[in-house]
N, C-alpha and C positions, 0 to 999 in steps of 0.2 A: 431479651438482651438489654442490659443496662448500657446506655451510650455514654461516652466520655465527653467532656467539654470540647467545643470546636477548637482545633489547634490554631496557632498563629502561622503567619507566612513562613517564619523560620523553620518551624517543625515540618510544614508541608515541603519546603525546599529540601530539607535534609532527607525526608522519606523518599521523595520522588527522584532526587539525585541518585540515591542508592538503587531504586528500582530501574532507573535509566541505565545504570552500569551492569545490571545483572539480568536484564529482561531478554534472555535468550529463549529459544524454543518456540518461536513463532507466536501467533496471536493467542493460541490456547494457553501457552505457558505464561504469557504476559497478563492475560485476564486472571489466571489463577494466582499469580503473584500479587496483583492489586487487591484481589479478594482477601488473600491472607493478610496483607498489610492493613487495608482500610476497614475491613469488616471483622475478621477474626482476632487479629492481634491488637490493633489500636482502638477498635470499636468507634470509629469516626462516623460511619453510616451503618444502617441496619441492612439485613439481607434483602428485604423487599425493595428498598430504595436502590440497592445495587442492581437487582434483577430488572427493575423498571428502566433504570438508566441504560443497562446493557441492551435491552430490547430496543430502546430508542436509538442508540448508537448504531445498531444493526440496520435500522431503516435508512441511515444516512450514507451518502457517498463518502469515501475516505477511510482511513485506518481506524477501525472501531476501538482498538485498544488505546490509541492516543486520544481519541475523542472521549472515552470513558475516563481517562486520567484528567482531561480538561473538565468534564462534568463534576468529578469528585472535588476538584479544586473550586469550581463555581459554587457547589453546594455548601462547602465549608467556609469559603472566604471571598465569595463574590467574584467579580471579574479579575481582580488581582490574583486570587487563588487559581482561577482558570488558566491565566497566563503562566504562573509559576509551575503548576503541576503539568499542564500540557506541554510547556516548553522544555522543562527538565526531563520529561519522559523521553524526548527525542534527541536532546543535545549531546549526550555522550556518544550515542551511535553515529550521529551526524559528524562529530569531530573525528571519530575513528574512520568512518567511511571516506572523509576527505583525505586523510593520510594514506589510506590504501589505494584510493584512486590515483594519487600522485605516484605511488610506487608503480602502478600499472602503466601510467602514461609515460613516465620517465625511464623505467627500467623493464618494461614488459618484454623487450626484445632480448634481454639477457637470457642465455640458454637455461639457467636453473629456474628463473621465474617463468619462462615459457613452458618448461616441463611441468611445473606445478599446476598451471592452468590447463595443460593438456589432460592431465589426470582428473582434474576437477570437472571438466565439461561434461563427460558422460554421466557423472554422478548427479549433476544438475538435471539432466534429462530424466533420470530415474526418479528424482525428487518431484519434478513437475508431473510425471506420469502418476505417481502415488497420490499427489494432491488432487489431480483430476479424478482419479478413481474414488477417492473418499468423498469428495464433494458431489460427484455424480450419483453415488450410491445413496447418499443422504437426501438428495434433491429430486432426482428423476424418479418419482414414486408413482407416476401415472402417465396416461397418454398425453395429457396437455403439457406438462413440463418437458417430456421427452421431445415432443414436436417443437417446442420453443428452442430447446438446445440444438436440435438438428437444423432448424431454420437459421439460428445464429451462426452455426458453423458454415453452412452453405453461403450465407450472406457475406461473412467476413473473409472466408478463405477463397472461395471461387468467384464471387461477384464483386469483391472489393468494397463492400459497404462500410462506411465509417463506424467505428465503435460507438461514438456518442449517439448516433442515430439508432443503433441496435438497442442500446440501453434504454433510450427514451421510448422507442416503440414497444419494447417488452413491458416497461412500466405502465404505459397507457393501456395495453391489452390486459395486464393483470388487474389494474384499477377498475377497468370497465367490467370485467367478468366478476369482480368481487363486491360491487357496489351494494348489492342487496343482502350480503352475508352478515350475520351476527350483528354486533354493535357498530354499525357504520357511523360515519360522521353525523348523519341526521339524528342519531340517538344520543349524541354526546353534546356537551356544552361547548359551543364554538368559541374560539378566542374573541376577546372583546375588541372594541374599536381602539382602546388604549394600547392593547397588545400589538395591533397592527401598526399603530403610530411608532411604538418602540422598535418594531421590526424595521420600519422604513428608516428610522434614525441610525440603527446599527448598520444597515446596508450602506448608507451614505458614509459613515465613518470607515467601514472596511474598504469601500471603494477608494477612499483617499489613502488608506494604509497600503493599498495595492499600487495605486498610481504613482505616488511619490517615490518609493524605492525603485520601482521599475523604471520610471523616468530618469532617475539618477544613474542607475546602472547602464541604461541605454545611452545616456549622454556621456558617461565616463568612458565606456568601452565600445559601444556600438556593436558592430559585427553580429555575432549570433545572439546577443542578449535579448533583443526584442522577440526573436523567434522562440527562444527558450521560455521567456515569460508567458507568451501567448499559448504555446503548446501545453505547458505544464499547468497553467491556470485552467485551461479547458479540461485537461485530464482530471484535475482535482474535483471537478463537478460531476464526473461520470464514473468514478472509481468505486463502483459497487462490486463487492466480492473480493476486495483486497488487491495486492500487487499483481498476483497471477492473472487477474482479469484484465487489468489495464496494460500489462506488458506487451501483448500483441500489438495494440494500438501504438504504443510508444516505440516498439521495435520497428514497426513499419515506417513510422515517421522519421525516427532517428537514423535508421539504416538506409531505407530505400528512397525516402523523399528528400531529407536534408543531407544525407551522407556524412553524418557526424562521426559514426563509428561502424565497425563491421559486426556481422552476426555473432562471430566468435567472441568479440568484446562484450556484447550484450550478455552472453552466457556467463562470462567472467564476472560481470557486474552482479548478476543474480547470486552467483556463488559467494561473493563477498558479502552481500546483504544477508545471506542465510547464516553467516558465521559471525556477524556483529550484533551487538545488542540493539534493541529498538525495532520498530516495524520494518518488515521486508521492503516496504515501499521506498526506503532510503536508497534503493537501487536507482531511483530517478536522480538522486543527487550525483551519483557516479556518472550518469549520462551527461548531466550538466557540466561536470568537471571536465570530462574528456572533450566534449564539444567545444568548450571555450579554450581549453589548453591547446587544442590543435589549430584553432583560429583565433589567436590572441588579439588581433586588431590593434597592434601597436603596443600593447601591454607586455610585460614579462609573462611568459607562458604560465608560470606558477601562479602569479597574481590573477591572471585571467581565469585560470582553472578554479581557483578558490572563489572568485567572484561569481562564476557560473554556477558552482556548487551551492553557494549561499543563496543566490537568486532562485534557483530551482527549488531548494528546500523551503524557502520562504513562501513562494507562491503555491507550493504543493500543500503546505500545512495551514496557511492563513485561512482558507475557507473552512477548515475544521473548527477553528475557534469561532468563526461566525455562526456556523451551524449550531454549536452548543450554546453560545450566548443568546442567540435568537430563539432557539427551539426548546431549551431546557425548561422554561416556564410552561411549555405546552406538552411536556412529557406524557401526562395522563391522556390527553386528547389523541396524540399521535400513536402512542403505544397500544391504545384500545381500538384504533380505527381499522376495521376490516378491509376497507379499500386500500389503505396504506400497506397493510400486511400482504394483501393480494398483489399489489404492485411490486413489493420486495420479493415475494416468492417467484413471480414471473421473471424479474430481473436476474435472480439467482439462477434460475433454470437456463436463461440465455447465456449467463456467464460460464456455465459448464461448456457450452459450445464454443465460446470465445477461448476458454482455457484449452480445449482440444486443438484449436488453431495454434496456440502457443506451443503445445507439445509437438505439433507438426513442424513449426518454425525451428525450434531448437533441435528436434530430431534430425531434420534435414541438414542443418548446419554442422552437427557433430557426427552423425552416423553416416552421412553421405558426402564427405568432403570431396569436391571435384567430381561428384556424380558416381563415385565408387563406394560400395558398402564397406564399412570398416568393422570387421568382426570383433576386434579387440575392444573398440569403443562400445559396441553393442553388448558385449559380455559384461563390461564394467557397469553400464547402465542397468542391465538386468539384475546384476548383483545388488546395486543400490536400491532398486525397486523392491527386491525381496527383503533386504535388510530393513527397509522402512515398514513394509506391509506385514511381514511375518514376525519380525523380531523387535520392532519398535525402536530401533536405534536412532538416537537424536541426530538431527540433520547436521549440526556443526561437527559432530564426530565423523559422519560420513564424508563431509567435505574435506576434513583433515586427512582421512584415510585415502581419499582420491588424490590429494596433493602429494602424499607420500608415495603412492603408487606411480604417479606421474614422474616423480624424481627418479624412481627406480627403473622405469621403463624407457624414459625419453630423454634423460639428461646425458 
């Protein structure tokens, strides 16, 4: 493949603004869209570079599609390109999500809006069940990953173990068991002392980039802002497996620990995230908006909600930029590390168990309201599951169909 000249920041901005507005279809669709744009159409990077970068991003916590956009920007235009591409990939979806979160917060009790979400909720249950089945079928290919998934489910659902501890424990187990396999770190060229100094400097810069805005938000509004910043910063470092993996942890904290919103509102947020462009993890922005909107701490509720949404979005994605800028020069080392691959495989297996807990959480909230089984909700959820698994209908069309059905049945 003959590569074209590296583009300027303007060309990158135009390309990734377009991608940001049309990146529907979840992570698979987003990765395919970036491949078409950067590899096939514009020939900014070659196939091998794209695949190495993707493998590297899959080793990291956080949204791999956004991280891949950041890597492409870094490869083509340094840190400025990383900020432009990674930021514009999420900006359109973040703006749309903020608007939708306001509609839910301010008008969610309007009968027509409530009916829309009533029809959408069981569709989300079916979508989560389909995602769980697909990931489990691909991941649980032996006794070891199956045991890890079951252990994770037991730990998080029945024993109340924290999600970060489960992810860390699974990673340590996978790393330990894979140390002697293939081309482990000992067989590779380790990063130099200069690389470690560069990493330390980046960590210091990003610590300041985190502390200053968080401090300003906490000083301006107080209230829930410090808790939002700490919770979603922590989740950003353990989000292996995408939004579905971290949602049980966030739902437990937001619903049961802090009381920011109800279980039904969490389901609504996931439905909105599934129908907007950008990574599904933008559902966390919705949580931040509602938490601050309901407890504005002296601010106008809308201003507080927008500040909470902006703060959560910022601390959720800031670590992804750090991971790429710090780790991109080490792509070859990490992508070929058997121990790193083993840790990722173990974490992915554990994530299946965590996702099963998410399915139980949403299923109980939607299918057993008040402790009584709702056969209508169950039928809609089953229809959504079949539509995804058997006919491959796109998620955003299913959500739209559920909303229409809700209007017909419940308005």
